[in-house]
C-alpha positions in Angstrom: 63.2 115.1 135.9 65.8 113.1 138.2 63.9 109.8 137.3 64.4 110.0 133.6 66.6 107.3 132.7 67.8 109.1 129.6 68.5 112.5 131.1 72.3 113.4 131.6 73.3 113.2 135.3 74.6 116.7 135.1 71.1 117.9 134.6 69.8 115.7 137.5 72.7 116.5 140.0 71.3 120.0 141.4 67.9 118.3 142.3 69.6 115.3 144.1 70.8 115.3 147.9 74.3 114.0 147.8 74.5 113.8 144.2 78.1 113.3 144.1 77.7 109.7 145.5 74.8 108.8 143.0 76.5 109.2 139.8 77.6 105.7 139.4 74.3 104.2 140.7 72.6 106.4 138.0 74.8 104.9 135.2 73.1 101.5 136.3 69.6 103.2 136.1 70.2 104.5 132.7 71.2 100.9 131.6 67.9 99.5 133.0 66.0 102.3 131.3 67.5 101.2 127.9 66.1 97.7 128.5 62.6 99.0 128.7 62.6 101.8 126.1 63.3 104.5 128.8 61.8 105.2 132.3 60.2 108.3 132.8 57.8 109.7 135.6 54.5 111.5 134.6 53.2 113.8 137.5 49.6 113.9 137.9 49.0 115.8 141.3 51.2 117.8 143.7 50.4 118.7 147.4 52.8 121.5 148.5 53.0 122.2 152.2 55.7 124.7 153.0 59.1 123.5 151.7 57.7 120.0 151.3 55.7 118.4 148.4 54.1 115.1 147.9 54.0 114.2 144.1 51.5 111.7 142.8 52.9 110.2 139.5 52.7 107.3 137.0 55.9 105.4 135.9 56.2 104.9 132.2 58.4 102.5 130.5 58.9 103.3 126.8 56.4 106.0 127.1 53.5 103.4 128.4 52.1 103.9 132.0 53.2 100.8 133.8 52.7 101.8 137.4 50.1 104.4 138.3 49.2 106.6 141.2 52.5 106.3 143.1 53.6 109.0 145.6 57.0 110.4 146.5 58.3 113.4 148.4 60.5 116.4 147.3 61.8 119.2 149.4 62.6 122.9 148.6 66.4 123.5 149.5 67.6 127.0 148.8 65.0 127.4 146.0 65.5 124.1 144.4 63.1 121.2 144.5 65.3 118.2 145.5 64.9 114.4 146.0 66.5 112.8 148.9 69.1 110.1 148.5 66.8 107.7 150.2 63.9 108.4 147.8 66.1 108.1 144.8 67.9 105.0 145.8 64.3 103.4 146.6 63.1 104.2 143.3 66.4 103.0 141.6 66.1 99.7 143.5 62.5 99.2 142.3 64.0 99.4 138.6 66.6 96.8 139.7 69.4 99.4 139.8 70.2 99.8 143.5 72.5 102.6 144.8 76.1 101.4 145.2 
């Protein structure tokens, strides 16, 4: 969800650690997504251990899998699965939209 370039930031914020500092970076990511027909992730597997999960996913540009079998980490915080600032910024940097 947080890596969908077209999704409104207000929907992503509850799932991002330190979301207030990431809103302007997300705007750059949304613009980068427009250039490739949208960026989304397609989860293919999840391994949950307590309050942490490793997600295996494909990255889709314009609905076409461009990068496959990547992994990322999420944490359960107060009942909500969240993505760390480090993970989010790392992904944005790979989309040439680094965190500010």
